[in-house]
N, C-alpha and C positions, 0 to 999 in steps of 0.2 A: 504494500500500500504506500502511496506517495505521501511524503511529509513536506510541509512548507519549510522553507529555509531562505536565508539571505546569503548571497555570494559576495565576498569582498575581494576585489582585484586591486592589488597594491603594486604600483610601478616604482621601483627604486633604481636610481642611477648607479652606475658602476664606478664613476669617478666624481671627485669634487669639481667645482666650477673651474678650478685652475688646472685641471687635467690629471692630478694625482689620483691613483687608484684608491678606492675606499677599502679599508682592511676587511678581510674575510670575516673577522670576528664580529664586525657590525652586522653582517647578514645572518650569522649564526644566532646572535642575540635576538634579532627580529623573528627568526624562525622559532626560537624558544618561547618568546612572548606570545606569538600567535598559537603555538601548539598548546601552551598552558591554558589559554582562553577557550580555544575552539576544539581542542582535542586532536588537531592535525593541521597540516599546511602542505600545499603542493607548490613547488618552485620550478621555474624555468632554469635551465643550467646557465651559469654565468659565462661559460665558454661559447654560448650561442645567443648573444643578447639581441634584443629587439632595438630598433632605432626609433627614438622619440624626437619629434620635431615640433616645436611650439614657439609662439610669438608672445612676447611680453615686454613691457617698458620700451617699445619701439625697436626691438631687435629680435632676431631669430636665434633660437637655442637648439642645439643638437645634443642629444644624450643617448648613450648606449644604456639600455635599461633591462632589468629582469622583472618578471611579474611573479608575485606570490599570490596564491589563491587560498582563501579560507572560507569554509562553510559554517554558517551560524544557524543553529536550530532553535535558538531562543525565540519565543513568540514575539517579543518586541525588538529584537535585534540588539546591536551593541554600539549604537551611535556615539554615546559618550566615551566608551572605551576606544573606539576608532579615532575620535577627535583628539583624545589624549595621546595616543600613539603617534598620530600625525604631527602634533606639536613637538613631541620628543624627537621624532625622526628628522624634522626640518632642522633642528639644532645639530643632531648627531651627524647627519649627512651634509650639513652646511649647504642647504638648498633654498632657493626662493619659493619653490613649490614642489609638492609631491602629489601625484595623481592617485586617488583612491576612489574606486567606483563601488556602488552597492546595487545589486540586482536581486529582486525577489524571484524565487523559483520554487519548483517542486522537485524533490529528490525521490527517485524510485529505488 
């Protein structure tokens, strides 16, 4: 039987804005926090990043990113938890923005 859920897609850059690689330990901590909250997380491999292109403050930004996916089966979702994580990650990854999407779905 299908269960309602929310899917959170978190797009994290592989480098700081100055081009230095973000340490592997940062990604492991993200995975641990998501696993503690949601019971698991799925990650794209950092060796095969996606390319993110976005415009802001009058210039174009290019990022190599990985996506982490977490499923939330809580009836009301985890909006405050995600907002707190985003705030922490903006500082930790030294970014202007981090994209996180939320999609309602049914899991079979």
